[in-house]
N, C-alpha and C positions, 0 to 999 in steps of 0.2 A: 487604152494602154496606160498603165500606171507605173511610175517608178517605185523602187523599194521605199524611198522616202515618203512618197505619197501614200503607199499602202500602210506604212507605220502610223502615219497621222490618222488614217481613216479606220483602221481595224484593230490596232494594238490594244485598245481599251476593252474590246469584247473578250470576256473571260473564257469563252469556249474556243477562241482562236489561239492555238498553241504554235508559236513560230518554230520552223525548222532552224537549226543552228547555222548550217552552212550547206551550200550545194556547189559542187565543182564538176565541170564537164570538159573532157578531153577528146579531141577528134583524131581518128586514125584513118586518113584518107585512103591509104592503100587497101586496108581491110574493109572499108565502107561501114565503119562502126563508130559509135560514140561511147566512151566509158564515163559513167556518171557516179559520183560519190555523194550520197545524201546523208547528212547527219540529222537524224530525225529530231522531233520536237524537243528543244532545249538540250539536245544530245543525251536525253534521259529515257526517251519513250521506246524501250526495247520491244514492248508489245506491238506498238504501231509499226516498227521496223519489221518484225516477224510477219505481221499481217500483210505487208506489202510484198515481201519476198515470196509469199505464197500466192497472192492474188495477181500480181502484175504479169508473171509469165502465163497464167491461165487466161487473163483478159486480153493480152496483146501478143501477136506473133512477132512483133518487132523486138521483144525482149528475148535475147539469145541466152543470157546468163544472168543469174541473180544470186548473190550471197550476202550474208549478214555478218558483221563484226561488231558485237554489242549493239548500240543504237545507230550504227552506220550501215547503210545499204550500198552495195556496189553493183551497178547494172551495166551490162554490155548490151547496147541497143543498135539494131540495124538501121541504117539510114533508109527512110522511106515513109510510107503512109499506109494505114490499114483501117478497117472498120471494126470498131469494138462491138462485142455482143455481151454487154454487162447484164448480170442477173444477181439480185440481192442474195447475199450469203454464199454464193457460188463463185462468181467472178465480179468482185466488187469495184475494181478499178483497173486502169490500163493506160498505155501510151498510144496515142493515135498517130503521131507523126514526129519525125526527127529530121532536121536538115541543118546545114551550116553554110555560112559565107566565109569570107577571108578572116573575119574577126569575131563572129558571133555564132552561137549554137542556139537553135530554137527547138524546144520540146513541148509538145502538146499533151497534157495529161487530162484524164477524165475519170470521175469516180462517183459512186452513189453515196448519199448521206454524208457521214463523217469522212469517208474516202474522198468525197467531192470537195469538202473544205480543205483537206490536206492537199488536194490537187491544185487548188487555186490560191487562197489567201495564205495558208500556213507556209507553203513553199515560197510564195512571193515575198515573204518577210525574211527569208534566209539571207545571211551574208553571202556575197558572191553573185546575187541576182541583180541584173541590170534593170529589168522591168518585167511586167507581166500583163498580158492581154486577157482579161477575164470575159468569157462568153456567158457562163452561168456560174453564180457563186456557189451554189450547192448548200448543203445543210438540211437538217430534218430528213425527209425522204426524197429530196430533190437531187438531180444530177448537177455536179459541178464540173466545169471544163475551163481550162485556161492554157495559154501558151507562155512558157517561161523563156525569157531571153537571157542568155548567159555569155560571158566573154569566152571566146575560144581559147583553150589552153592546149598545150602539147604534153605528152607523157614522156618523161625521161627516167629510165631505170638504170642505176649504177650498181654493178656487181663488184664485190671485193673479196679477196682471199689472201690469207697468210700475212698478217700484220703483227703477230705476237711471237714470243719466244717461249721456251720451256720455263723460263724464270719469271716472265712478267707479260702483261698485256691481255687484251680481250677484243677480238675483232668485232663481235656484235656490239659491244659498248662504244668502241671507237667510231664505227659507222653511224651509230645512232646519234652520237654527240655532234659529229660533223654535219649530218643531215639536219639536226635540230638548229644548229647555228645558221645554216643556210636559210632556213625558214625564218628565223628571227631577223635576218638581214634582208628579208623581203625579196629573195631571189626565186622563191617558188613555195608551193604548199607541199610539205612533207607528208605523203599519204600512206606509205606502207614500209614496213621493215620485215623482211622474211629471212629466216635462218634455214639453210638447206643442209641436211645431214649428208655428208659424202661417204665414200667407201671407208668403213671404220678400220680396216686392216692396212690402210695406206702407211707405208713405212716412213713417209716424210711428215706425217701429221704431228701437230704439237701435242694435243690431248684428245679433244672431242671430234676433231676433223669436220668442221662445218665452214660454210661460206655464207656471205651475207649479200642481200640485194635491198637497196633502198630506192623507193619510187617517189617521183615528184610530179606535180601538175605545175606547168611552167608557161608563162607568157612566151610566145615564139621568139620575141626579141631578146629574152633573157636566158634562153636555154644554153647557149654557149658559155655565157658568164657563169651560170650555175655549175656546169661541168668543170670549167677552169678553176673555180674556187674549191670545188670538192677535191680535185686532183692536187691542188696546192696544199690543202690541209692534210691530205693523206701522205704526201711526201714529207711533210713536216713532222707528223706524229707517229708514223709507222715505226715498229721496232724490229722488223724482219728484213732480211736481205732478199726475200723472194716475193715481195708484195706485187700483186697484179690487180688491175682495174679494167672493167669493160663497161661500155655505154650502149644502151639499147633505147631507141627513140620511137617505139610503137606501143600500141595498147595490147594487141593480141600476140600470143606466143604460139607459133605454129607447132604442129605435131612432131616434125622432124627435130626441132630444138628440144622439145620435151623428151624425146627419145635419147638425145645426148645426156640430158640431166639424169634420166633413169640409169643409164649405164655408168655415169659418174658415181652413183650410189653403190654400185656392185663390183666395180673393177677400177684398175688404174687406166687412165686414158693418156694418150700422148699429146704433146704440145703441137705436133704437126696436125693431128686431127682437130684440135681445138682451133687452130688458125683457119683450117678449111671450113669448119662449121660457122665460125664467126664471119668469114667472108661471104658465105652463102646467104647469111641472114642480115648482112649490112650492119654488123655489130663491131664497134670500134674497140680495139685492144690497146691498153696503155701499160707499158712496163714501168712500174713505179720504182722498185729497187731490183726486180728480177722477173723472170717469165713464168716460173713454176706456179705462181698464184693465179695466173690467167686461166688455168684449167678449171679450178673450183669456182672462180669468179663467173665464168661463162655458165657453169652448171646452175648457179644461183638465179640467173635470168630465166632458166627453164621453169622454175617454180615460183617466180615472182608474183604470179596471180593466184597461187595456191598455197598459202602459208601452213595450213594444217597437214597437207601431204608432204610438204617440204621437210618437215622435221622427222618423218618416219624413217627408221632404219630398214633398209632392204637386205634380206638375206641373200 
């Protein structure tokens, strides 16, 4: 077992070792999954990120979802253990096991050749890694295998709608700046910003009719502080009398909540239904200056893991 500091001293001078920029892992106990965000080598290696998004689901049945945003990969991984059947060029890498304790997440990676170096040393050098247990270093034509130890974080997603007026303001920008400030103040990692297109014929819209979801990876003991600071800033800077905010504290978005989001794209939904759906999914509702914004804010949670679908206009 080596700490990140020990790995840096031992391997950083090897020119063919390209460190991942950062790795973040969040546990969803209820769903039995871990969501991992990996910022690939130097946050520049888009090719390596694309290679992993293709190979990891093929190499491991623990990988339930995989998507890429630039050089960042986002994996949803089932808790458990599996046997990998790696084959050069076809299934070059995978995840053997995932588990977590009260404060740590442990992920065992394995890969062939360069995929093995990525699985061991390159990931071990990333910000956010506590340590790595290397079984086989890999490189050349050899297998690489290691267990990464990461601090357990929770996911908090905050949905917001209706902060501007017809004269001034921009909800997407306000949410982005509040979320950025929270990250700068070390309350959590700001990991996603999603714009959800709502029903464009809504008579109450300002102009484009969108709502915003911002997601964070947060230490469990800081989650309530992050939410409180976000709420305080939103109350201070909103320009609308109908601002609503919602808080979701899980990684996975269930199909029934996605259905609510789809309907919010195609019709006007009622506040009563919004409250019922929120209660069914343990989503907290916060009236900032009014309740109307809660409808769109909840819809933004439905698409918080799917930014490309979120922006599409539904007929």
